[in-house]
C-alpha positions as CSV (number, residue, x, y, z in Angstrom):
1,M,117.1,96.4,80.9
2,S,116.9,97.5,76.9
3,D,117.0,101.0,76.2
4,T,113.9,101.8,74.8
5,A,112.8,100.5,78.5
6,R,115.6,102.5,80.3
7,M,114.1,105.6,77.9
8,D,110.8,104.9,79.0
9,S,111.2,104.6,82.5
10,R,113.9,108.1,82.3
11,R,110.7,109.6,80.8
12,L,108.3,108.4,83.3
13,G,110.4,109.0,86.6
14,T,110.9,113.3,84.4
15,V,107.1,113.4,84.3
16,G,106.9,113.0,88.1
17,L,109.6,114.8,89.3
18,L,108.1,117.6,86.4
19,C,104.7,117.1,88.0
20,A,105.7,116.8,91.7
21,L,107.1,120.3,91.2
22,L,104.2,122.1,89.8
23,M,102.0,120.9,92.1
24,A,104.3,122.1,94.7
25,A,104.1,126.1,93.2
26,G,101.2,126.1,94.8
27,G,102.0,129.3,96.2
28,L,102.0,131.5,92.9
29,P,100.4,135.1,92.7
30,A,97.0,134.7,92.7
31,T,97.1,136.1,89.0
32,A,98.4,132.8,87.6
33,Q,95.6,130.9,89.3
34,E,93.1,132.8,87.7
35,A,93.5,131.8,84.3
36,R,91.3,128.6,84.7
37,M,90.7,126.3,81.5
38,S,88.4,123.4,81.5
39,L,88.8,119.3,80.5
40,S,87.2,119.9,76.7
41,Q,89.3,123.5,76.1
42,L,92.6,121.6,77.5
43,E,92.0,117.9,75.1
44,R,91.1,120.6,71.8
45,Q,94.7,122.4,73.0
46,Y,96.4,119.1,73.1
47,P,93.9,117.1,70.3
48,R,96.4,113.5,70.4
49,M,96.7,113.8,74.3
50,S,94.9,111.3,76.3
51,P,92.4,112.7,78.8
52,V,93.6,110.7,81.5
53,H,97.6,111.9,81.8
54,I,95.2,115.5,81.3
55,R,93.0,114.5,84.8
56,K,96.7,113.7,86.2
57,C,97.0,117.1,86.6
58,D,93.7,118.4,87.7
59,R,94.6,118.4,91.6
60,N,90.8,118.7,93.1
61,G,89.4,116.9,90.3
62,D,87.1,119.8,89.0
63,D,87.9,119.2,85.5
64,Q,88.8,123.4,85.7
65,Y,92.2,123.6,84.7
66,T,94.6,126.4,86.8
67,R,97.8,127.5,85.0
68,T,99.9,125.7,87.4
69,E,97.9,122.9,86.3
70,Q,97.3,123.6,82.7
71,L,101.7,123.9,83.0
72,C,102.0,120.4,85.2
73,V,99.4,119.2,81.5
74,S,102.4,120.5,79.2
75,S,105.0,119.4,80.9
76,I,103.5,115.2,80.3
77,Y,102.9,116.2,76.6
78,Q,105.9,117.8,75.7
79,T,107.3,114.2,77.4
80,M,105.2,112.2,76.3
81,Y,103.8,113.0,72.9
82,L,106.3,114.9,71.8
83,N,110.5,113.8,72.9
84,R,109.3,110.0,71.3
85,N,112.8,109.7,69.7
């Protein structure tokens, strides 16, 4: 396996783990869950990010992102879009 393939494999594994941890954190206080953003707001906040990657974090498919779901989007953005070596 090439170094690039190994890095991509680790990156995707890390994203999956981060998403699982963030999704499991559903027991956050109500105030943390109330701060919602729409899909279009997140697309403006992360203009280079694919909507497919954003939607992976929308647990209930309502296109309204709770704080927990926003953290998932942020983690994917950090891992897949900023940490390019």
